[in-house]
PDB file of N, CA, C and O in Angstrom:
ATOM      1  N   UNK A   1      45.696  88.905 -11.964  1.00  0.00           N
ATOM      2  CA  UNK A   1      44.620  88.198 -11.289  1.00  0.00           C
ATOM      3  C   UNK A   1      44.629  86.721 -11.669  1.00  0.00           C
ATOM      4  O   UNK A   1      44.703  86.356 -12.842  1.00  0.00           O
ATOM      5  N   UNK A   2      44.554  85.913 -10.666  1.00  0.00           N
ATOM      6  CA  UNK A   2      44.536  84.466 -10.875  1.00  0.00           C
ATOM      7  C   UNK A   2      43.104  83.991 -11.028  1.00  0.00           C
ATOM      8  O   UNK A   2      42.168  84.583 -10.490  1.00  0.00           O
ATOM      9  N   UNK A   3      42.959  82.907 -11.779  1.00  0.00           N
ATOM     10  CA  UNK A   3      41.631  82.316 -11.940  1.00  0.00           C
ATOM     11  C   UNK A   3      41.262  81.556 -10.685  1.00  0.00           C
ATOM     12  O   UNK A   3      42.122  81.001 -10.001  1.00  0.00           O
ATOM     13  N   UNK A   4      39.991  81.538 -10.395  1.00  0.00           N
ATOM     14  CA  UNK A   4      39.495  80.767  -9.268  1.00  0.00           C
ATOM     15  C   UNK A   4      39.470  79.299  -9.678  1.00  0.00           C
ATOM     16  O   UNK A   4      38.760  78.945 -10.619  1.00  0.00           O
ATOM     17  N   UNK A   5      40.222  78.436  -9.002  1.00  0.00           N
ATOM     18  CA  UNK A   5      40.245  77.034  -9.407  1.00  0.00           C
ATOM     19  C   UNK A   5      38.909  76.331  -9.193  1.00  0.00           C
ATOM     20  O   UNK A   5      38.713  75.217  -9.679  1.00  0.00           O
ATOM     21  N   UNK A   6      37.995  76.963  -8.476  1.00  0.00           N
ATOM     22  CA  UNK A   6      36.690  76.359  -8.230  1.00  0.00           C
ATOM     23  C   UNK A   6      35.721  76.526  -9.389  1.00  0.00           C
ATOM     24  O   UNK A   6      34.698  75.842  -9.424  1.00  0.00           O
ATOM     25  N   UNK A   7      36.008  77.428 -10.358  1.00  0.00           N
ATOM     26  CA  UNK A   7      35.120  77.626 -11.510  1.00  0.00           C
ATOM     27  C   UNK A   7      35.289  76.490 -12.509  1.00  0.00           C
ATOM     28  O   UNK A   7      36.391  76.278 -13.017  1.00  0.00           O
ATOM     29  N   UNK A   8      34.228  75.761 -12.798  1.00  0.00           N
ATOM     30  CA  UNK A   8      34.348  74.698 -13.794  1.00  0.00           C
ATOM     31  C   UNK A   8      34.476  75.291 -15.198  1.00  0.00           C
ATOM     32  O   UNK A   8      33.847  76.306 -15.496  1.00  0.00           O
ATOM     33  N   UNK A   9      35.279  74.672 -16.061  1.00  0.00           N
ATOM     34  CA  UNK A   9      35.454  75.190 -17.425  1.00  0.00           C
ATOM     35  C   UNK A   9      34.150  75.231 -18.213  1.00  0.00           C
ATOM     36  O   UNK A   9      33.973  76.087 -19.080  1.00  0.00           O
ATOM     37  N   UNK A  10      33.236  74.310 -17.916  1.00  0.00           N
ATOM     38  CA  UNK A  10      31.965  74.284 -18.644  1.00  0.00           C
ATOM     39  C   UNK A  10      31.178  75.566 -18.400  1.00  0.00           C
ATOM     40  O   UNK A  10      30.505  76.060 -19.305  1.00  0.00           O
ATOM     41  N   UNK A  11      31.254  76.101 -17.204  1.00  0.00           N
ATOM     42  CA  UNK A  11      30.522  77.322 -16.883  1.00  0.00           C
ATOM     43  C   UNK A  11      31.062  78.495 -17.702  1.00  0.00           C
ATOM     44  O   UNK A  11      30.294  79.350 -18.143  1.00  0.00           O
ATOM     45  N   UNK A  12      32.368  78.535 -17.902  1.00  0.00           N
ATOM     46  CA  UNK A  12      32.962  79.610 -18.700  1.00  0.00           C
ATOM     47  C   UNK A  12      32.515  79.505 -20.154  1.00  0.00           C
ATOM     48  O   UNK A  12      32.252  80.517 -20.802  1.00  0.00           O
ATOM     49  N   UNK A  13      32.431  78.282 -20.661  1.00  0.00           N
ATOM     50  CA  UNK A  13      31.983  78.077 -22.038  1.00  0.00           C
ATOM     51  C   UNK A  13      30.537  78.525 -22.188  1.00  0.00           C
ATOM     52  O   UNK A  13      30.180  79.161 -23.180  1.00  0.00           O
ATOM     53  N   UNK A  14      29.702  78.193 -21.200  1.00  0.00           N
ATOM     54  CA  UNK A  14      28.291  78.594 -21.261  1.00  0.00           C
ATOM     55  C   UNK A  14      28.150  80.109 -21.267  1.00  0.00           C
ATOM     56  O   UNK A  14      27.304  80.654 -21.976  1.00  0.00           O
ATOM     57  N   UNK A  15      28.972  80.783 -20.485  1.00  0.00           N
ATOM     58  CA  UNK A  15      28.910  82.244 -20.452  1.00  0.00           C
ATOM     59  C   UNK A  15      29.314  82.850 -21.794  1.00  0.00           C
ATOM     60  O   UNK A  15      28.822  83.917 -22.162  1.00  0.00           O
ATOM     61  N   UNK A  16      30.198  82.185 -22.521  1.00  0.00           N
ATOM     62  CA  UNK A  16      30.596  82.678 -23.838  1.00  0.00           C
ATOM     63  C   UNK A  16      29.555  82.347 -24.907  1.00  0.00           C
ATOM     64  O   UNK A  16      29.368  83.117 -25.849  1.00  0.00           O
ATOM     65  N   UNK A  17      28.880  81.214 -24.766  1.00  0.00           N
ATOM     66  CA  UNK A  17      27.908  80.794 -25.773  1.00  0.00           C
ATOM     67  C   UNK A  17      26.540  81.456 -25.606  1.00  0.00           C
ATOM     68  O   UNK A  17      25.769  81.522 -26.563  1.00  0.00           O
ATOM     69  N   UNK A  18      26.235  81.936 -24.426  1.00  0.00           N
ATOM     70  CA  UNK A  18      24.920  82.522 -24.172  1.00  0.00           C
ATOM     71  C   UNK A  18      24.611  83.712 -25.081  1.00  0.00           C
ATOM     72  O   UNK A  18      23.518  83.752 -25.647  1.00  0.00           O
ATOM     73  N   UNK A  19      25.514  84.686 -25.254  1.00  0.00           N
ATOM     74  CA  UNK A  19      25.205  85.798 -26.172  1.00  0.00           C
ATOM     75  C   UNK A  19      25.001  85.329 -27.614  1.00  0.00           C
ATOM     76  O   UNK A  19      24.151  85.865 -28.326  1.00  0.00           O
ATOM     77  N   UNK A  20      25.773  84.337 -28.044  1.00  0.00           N
ATOM     78  CA  UNK A  20      25.610  83.803 -29.393  1.00  0.00           C
ATOM     79  C   UNK A  20      24.230  83.175 -29.559  1.00  0.00           C
ATOM     80  O   UNK A  20      23.578  83.358 -30.587  1.00  0.00           O
ATOM     81  N   UNK A  21      23.797  82.448 -28.561  1.00  0.00           N
ATOM     82  CA  UNK A  21      22.470  81.833 -28.599  1.00  0.00           C
ATOM     83  C   UNK A  21      21.377  82.898 -28.702  1.00  0.00           C
ATOM     84  O   UNK A  21      20.413  82.723 -29.447  1.00  0.00           O
ATOM     85  N   UNK A  22      21.518  83.983 -27.970  1.00  0.00           N
ATOM     86  CA  UNK A  22      20.519  85.053 -28.024  1.00  0.00           C
ATOM     87  C   UNK A  22      20.439  85.676 -29.414  1.00  0.00           C
ATOM     88  O   UNK A  22      19.348  85.978 -29.897  1.00  0.00           O
ATOM     89  N   UNK A  23      21.572  85.864 -30.048  1.00  0.00           N
ATOM     90  CA  UNK A  23      21.588  86.441 -31.396  1.00  0.00           C
ATOM     91  C   UNK A  23      20.900  85.507 -32.383  1.00  0.00           C
ATOM     92  O   UNK A  23      20.128  85.961 -33.228  1.00  0.00           O
ATOM     93  N   UNK A  24      21.170  84.208 -32.286  1.00  0.00           N
ATOM     94  CA  UNK A  24      20.553  83.240 -33.191  1.00  0.00           C
ATOM     95  C   UNK A  24      19.046  83.173 -32.996  1.00  0.00           C
ATOM     96  O   UNK A  24      18.294  83.125 -33.969  1.00  0.00           O
ATOM     97  N   UNK A  25      18.604  83.168 -31.751  1.00  0.00           N
ATOM     98  CA  UNK A  25      17.168  83.094 -31.467  1.00  0.00           C
ATOM     99  C   UNK A  25      16.466  84.355 -31.945  1.00  0.00           C
ATOM    100  O   UNK A  25      15.356  84.284 -32.471  1.00  0.00           O
ATOM    101  N   UNK A  26      17.096  85.498 -31.770  1.00  0.00           N
ATOM    102  CA  UNK A  26      16.488  86.752 -32.200  1.00  0.00           C
ATOM    103  C   UNK A  26      16.291  86.769 -33.710  1.00  0.00           C
ATOM    104  O   UNK A  26      15.240  87.199 -34.185  1.00  0.00           O
ATOM    105  N   UNK A  27      17.267  86.316 -34.465  1.00  0.00           N
ATOM    106  CA  UNK A  27      17.152  86.275 -35.918  1.00  0.00           C
ATOM    107  C   UNK A  27      16.095  85.299 -36.382  1.00  0.00           C
ATOM    108  O   UNK A  27      15.351  85.591 -37.319  1.00  0.00           O
ATOM    109  N   UNK A  28      16.015  84.147 -35.746  1.00  0.00           N
ATOM    110  CA  UNK A  28      15.031  83.135 -36.129  1.00  0.00           C
ATOM    111  C   UNK A  28      13.621  83.615 -35.825  1.00  0.00           C
ATOM    112  O   UNK A  28      12.704  83.372 -36.609  1.00  0.00           O
ATOM    113  N   UNK A  29      13.436  84.289 -34.707  1.00  0.00           N
ATOM    114  CA  UNK A  29      12.105  84.766 -34.346  1.00  0.00           C
ATOM    115  C   UNK A  29      11.629  85.824 -35.331  1.00  0.00           C
ATOM    116  O   UNK A  29      10.449  85.848 -35.679  1.00  0.00           O
ATOM    117  N   UNK A  30      12.516  86.698 -35.788  1.00  0.00           N
ATOM    118  CA  UNK A  30      12.137  87.721 -36.754  1.00  0.00           C
ATOM    119  C   UNK A  30      11.674  87.118 -38.058  1.00  0.00           C
ATOM    120  O   UNK A  30      10.693  87.578 -38.643  1.00  0.00           O
ATOM    121  N   UNK A  31      12.373  86.082 -38.526  1.00  0.00           N
ATOM    122  CA  UNK A  31      11.992  85.404 -39.755  1.00  0.00           C
ATOM    123  C   UNK A  31      10.646  84.713 -39.618  1.00  0.00           C
ATOM    124  O   UNK A  31       9.836  84.728 -40.544  1.00  0.00           O
ATOM    125  N   UNK A  32      10.410  84.109 -38.467  1.00  0.00           N
ATOM    126  CA  UNK A  32       9.153  83.410 -38.217  1.00  0.00           C
ATOM    127  C   UNK A  32       7.979  84.384 -38.251  1.00  0.00           C
ATOM    128  O   UNK A  32       6.965  84.104 -38.892  1.00  0.00           O
ATOM    129  N   UNK A  33       8.101  85.511 -37.578  1.00  0.00           N
ATOM    130  CA  UNK A  33       6.990  86.470 -37.530  1.00  0.00           C
ATOM    131  C   UNK A  33       6.754  87.127 -38.885  1.00  0.00           C
ATOM    132  O   UNK A  33       5.609  87.370 -39.266  1.00  0.00           O
ATOM    133  N   UNK A  34       7.830  87.415 -39.614  1.00  0.00           N
ATOM    134  CA  UNK A  34       7.673  88.001 -40.948  1.00  0.00           C
ATOM    135  C   UNK A  34       6.974  87.016 -41.873  1.00  0.00           C
ATOM    136  O   UNK A  34       6.142  87.407 -42.692  1.00  0.00           O
ATOM    137  N   UNK A  35       7.310  85.749 -41.744  1.00  0.00           N
ATOM    138  CA  UNK A  35       6.689  84.708 -42.568  1.00  0.00           C
ATOM    139  C   UNK A  35       5.201  84.590 -42.245  1.00  0.00           C
ATOM    140  O   UNK A  35       4.371  84.504 -43.150  1.00  0.00           O
ATOM    141  N   UNK A  36       4.872  84.587 -40.978  1.00  0.00           N
ATOM    142  CA  UNK A  36       3.458  84.465 -40.580  1.00  0.00           C
ATOM    143  C   UNK A  36       2.644  85.676 -41.011  1.00  0.00           C
ATOM    144  O   UNK A  36       1.470  85.546 -41.361  1.00  0.00           O
ATOM    145  N   UNK A  37       3.268  86.863 -40.988  1.00  0.00           N
ATOM    146  CA  UNK A  37       2.560  88.066 -41.447  1.00  0.00           C
ATOM    147  C   UNK A  37       2.185  87.952 -42.915  1.00  0.00           C
ATOM    148  O   UNK A  37       1.174  88.504 -43.350  1.00  0.00           O
ATOM    149  N   UNK A  38       3.004  87.231 -43.680  1.00  0.00           N
ATOM    150  CA  UNK A  38       2.724  87.056 -45.107  1.00  0.00           C
ATOM    151  C   UNK A  38       1.829  85.858 -45.381  1.00  0.00           C
ATOM    152  O   UNK A  38       1.590  85.506 -46.536  1.00  0.00           O
ATOM    153  N   UNK A  39       1.333  85.229 -44.316  1.00  0.00           N
ATOM    154  CA  UNK A  39       0.429  84.100 -44.487  1.00  0.00           C
ATOM    155  C   UNK A  39       1.127  82.777 -44.723  1.00  0.00           C
ATOM    156  O   UNK A  39       0.512  81.836 -45.225  1.00  0.00           O
ATOM    157  N   UNK A  40       2.407  82.688 -44.369  1.00  0.00           N
ATOM    158  CA  UNK A  40       3.154  81.459 -44.591  1.00  0.00           C
ATOM    159  C   UNK A  40       3.481  80.742 -43.296  1.00  0.00           C
ATOM    160  O   UNK A  40       3.035  81.131 -42.217  1.00  0.00           O
ATOM    161  N   UNK A  41       4.274  79.683 -43.427  1.00  0.00           N
ATOM    162  CA  UNK A  41       4.747  78.923 -42.276  1.00  0.00           C
ATOM    163  C   UNK A  41       6.176  78.479 -42.554  1.00  0.00           C
ATOM    164  O   UNK A  41       6.563  78.307 -43.710  1.00  0.00           O
ATOM    165  N   UNK A  42       6.958  78.295 -41.501  1.00  0.00           N
ATOM    166  CA  UNK A  42       8.353  77.892 -41.650  1.00  0.00           C
ATOM    167  C   UNK A  42       8.457  76.379 -41.750  1.00  0.00           C
ATOM    168  O   UNK A  42       7.841  75.648 -40.974  1.00  0.00           O
ATOM    169  N   UNK A  43       9.243  75.919 -42.715  1.00  0.00           N
ATOM    170  CA  UNK A  43       9.414  74.488 -42.988  1.00  0.00           C
ATOM    171  C   UNK A  43      10.904  74.180 -43.044  1.00  0.00           C
ATOM    172  O   UNK A  43      11.651  74.871 -43.736  1.00  0.00           O
ATOM    173  N   UNK A  44      11.344  73.150 -42.322  1.00  0.00           N
ATOM    174  CA  UNK A  44      12.747  72.729 -42.388  1.00  0.00           C
ATOM    175  C   UNK A  44      12.990  72.088 -43.746  1.00  0.00           C
ATOM    176  O   UNK A  44      12.216  71.239 -44.188  1.00  0.00           O
ATOM    177  N   UNK A  45      14.053  72.491 -44.395  1.00  0.00           N
ATOM    178  CA  UNK A  45      14.350  71.955 -45.725  1.00  0.00           C
ATOM    179  C   UNK A  45      13.554  72.705 -46.781  1.00  0.00           C
ATOM    180  O   UNK A  45      13.453  73.931 -46.744  1.00  0.00           O
ATOM    181  N   UNK A  46      12.991  71.960 -47.720  1.00  0.00           N
ATOM    182  CA  UNK A  46      12.266  72.570 -48.836  1.00  0.00           C
ATOM    183  C   UNK A  46      10.761  72.536 -48.610  1.00  0.00           C
ATOM    184  O   UNK A  46      10.259  71.730 -47.826  1.00  0.00           O
ATOM    185  N   UNK A  47      10.051  73.411 -49.297  1.00  0.00           N
ATOM    186  CA  UNK A  47       8.587  73.432 -49.230  1.00  0.00           C
ATOM    187  C   UNK A  47       8.040  72.235 -50.003  1.00  0.00           C
ATOM    188  O   UNK A  47       8.525  71.903 -51.084  1.00  0.00           O
ATOM    189  N   UNK A  48       7.044  71.608 -49.444  1.00  0.00           N
ATOM    190  CA  UNK A  48       6.431  70.447 -50.101  1.00  0.00           C
ATOM    191  C   UNK A  48       5.285  70.903 -50.990  1.00  0.00           C
ATOM    192  O   UNK A  48       4.602  71.884 -50.693  1.00  0.00           O
ATOM    193  N   UNK A  49       5.086  70.183 -52.074  1.00  0.00           N
ATOM    194  CA  UNK A  49       3.990  70.471 -53.002  1.00  0.00           C
ATOM    195  C   UNK A  49       2.668  70.381 -52.256  1.00  0.00           C
ATOM    196  O   UNK A  49       2.488  69.422 -51.506  1.00  0.00           O
ATOM    197  N   UNK A  50       1.769  71.273 -52.400  1.00  0.00           N
ATOM    198  CA  UNK A  50       1.617  72.331 -53.393  1.00  0.00           C
ATOM    199  C   UNK A  50       2.094  73.702 -52.917  1.00  0.00           C
ATOM    200  O   UNK A  50       1.821  74.705 -53.577  1.00  0.00           O
ATOM    201  N   UNK A  51       2.800  73.768 -51.788  1.00  0.00           N
ATOM    202  CA  UNK A  51       3.259  75.070 -51.301  1.00  0.00           C
ATOM    203  C   UNK A  51       4.486  75.529 -52.086  1.00  0.00           C
ATOM    204  O   UNK A  51       5.177  74.728 -52.715  1.00  0.00           O
ATOM    205  N   UNK A  52       4.739  76.836 -52.034  1.00  0.00           N
ATOM    206  CA  UNK A  52       5.901  77.412 -52.714  1.00  0.00           C
ATOM    207  C   UNK A  52       6.703  78.242 -51.710  1.00  0.00           C
ATOM    208  O   UNK A  52       6.124  78.812 -50.785  1.00  0.00           O
ATOM    209  N   UNK A  53       8.027  78.320 -51.878  1.00  0.00           N
ATOM    210  CA  UNK A  53       8.844  79.142 -50.986  1.00  0.00           C
ATOM    211  C   UNK A  53       8.673  80.630 -51.316  1.00  0.00           C
ATOM    212  O   UNK A  53       8.710  81.023 -52.482  1.00  0.00           O
ATOM    213  N   UNK A  54       8.486  81.448 -50.276  1.00  0.00           N
ATOM    214  CA  UNK A  54       8.367  82.889 -50.512  1.00  0.00           C
ATOM    215  C   UNK A  54       9.545  83.664 -49.923  1.00  0.00           C
ATOM    216  O   UNK A  54       9.840  84.771 -50.373  1.00  0.00           O
ATOM    217  N   UNK A  55      10.222  83.097 -48.922  1.00  0.00           N
ATOM    218  CA  UNK A  55      11.423  83.696 -48.340  1.00  0.00           C
ATOM    219  C   UNK A  55      12.032  82.694 -47.378  1.00  0.00           C
ATOM    220  O   UNK A  55      11.514  81.589 -47.218  1.00  0.00           O
ATOM    221  N   UNK A  56      13.137  83.074 -46.734  1.00  0.00           N
ATOM    222  CA  UNK A  56      13.781  82.192 -45.760  1.00  0.00           C
ATOM    223  C   UNK A  56      13.421  82.631 -44.353  1.00  0.00           C
ATOM    224  O   UNK A  56      13.414  83.823 -44.046  1.00  0.00           O
ATOM    225  N   UNK A  57      13.120  81.659 -43.497  1.00  0.00           N
ATOM    226  CA  UNK A  57      12.892  81.938 -42.077  1.00  0.00           C
ATOM    227  C   UNK A  57      14.225  81.967 -41.333  1.00  0.00           C
ATOM    228  O   UNK A  57      14.438  82.802 -40.454  1.00  0.00           O
ATOM    229  N   UNK A  58      15.108  81.054 -41.690  1.00  0.00           N
ATOM    230  CA  UNK A  58      16.442  80.969 -41.103  1.00  0.00           C
ATOM    231  C   UNK A  58      17.344  80.284 -42.116  1.00  0.00           C
ATOM    232  O   UNK A  58      16.948  80.060 -43.260  1.00  0.00           O
ATOM    233  N   UNK A  59      18.541  79.958 -41.698  1.00  0.00           N
ATOM    234  CA  UNK A  59      19.505  79.356 -42.615  1.00  0.00           C
ATOM    235  C   UNK A  59      19.004  78.033 -43.186  1.00  0.00           C
ATOM    236  O   UNK A  59      19.269  77.721 -44.347  1.00  0.00           O
ATOM    237  N   UNK A  60      18.281  77.250 -42.380  1.00  0.00           N
ATOM    238  CA  UNK A  60      17.851  75.919 -42.836  1.00  0.00           C
ATOM    239  C   UNK A  60      16.339  75.800 -43.012  1.00  0.00           C
ATOM    240  O   UNK A  60      15.839  74.708 -43.281  1.00  0.00           O
ATOM    241  N   UNK A  61      15.605  76.901 -42.867  1.00  0.00           N
ATOM    242  CA  UNK A  61      14.146  76.849 -42.974  1.00  0.00           C
ATOM    243  C   UNK A  61      13.640  77.815 -44.038  1.00  0.00           C
ATOM    244  O   UNK A  61      14.127  78.938 -44.167  1.00  0.00           O
ATOM    245  N   UNK A  62      12.657  77.350 -44.791  1.00  0.00           N
ATOM    246  CA  UNK A  62      11.998  78.180 -45.800  1.00  0.00           C
ATOM    247  C   UNK A  62      10.627  78.595 -45.303  1.00  0.00           C
ATOM    248  O   UNK A  62       9.975  77.865 -44.556  1.00  0.00           O
ATOM    249  N   UNK A  63      10.200  79.767 -45.721  1.00  0.00           N
ATOM    250  CA  UNK A  63       8.834  80.216 -45.471  1.00  0.00           C
ATOM    251  C   UNK A  63       8.006  79.754 -46.663  1.00  0.00           C
ATOM    252  O   UNK A  63       8.234  80.190 -47.792  1.00  0.00           O
ATOM    253  N   UNK A  64       7.054  78.876 -46.411  1.00  0.00           N
ATOM    254  CA  UNK A  64       6.235  78.292 -47.476  1.00  0.00           C
ATOM    255  C   UNK A  64       4.824  78.862 -47.406  1.00  0.00           C
ATOM    256  O   UNK A  64       4.309  79.170 -46.331  1.00  0.00           O
ATOM    257  N   UNK A  65       4.207  78.994 -48.591  1.00  0.00           N
ATOM    258  CA  UNK A  65       2.833  79.501 -48.646  1.00  0.00           C
ATOM    259  C   UNK A  65       2.060  78.706 -49.663  1.00  0.00           C
ATOM    260  O   UNK A  65       0.875  78.961 -49.876  1.00  0.00           O
TER     261      UNK A  65
END
């Protein structure tokens, strides 16, 4: 089967990246809700005084309380 020359390469890249984006969003949302259930909030980087980190919301965010 030959490729359709009318398909732009960007569209193919988007189709490959879409499932990855869904996985990342799903993981981040779970961390956010778990943090809020514990009475915390997600902060990019480190928690600022007087809050303390209780867990991670995502790779770059801490759950602070």
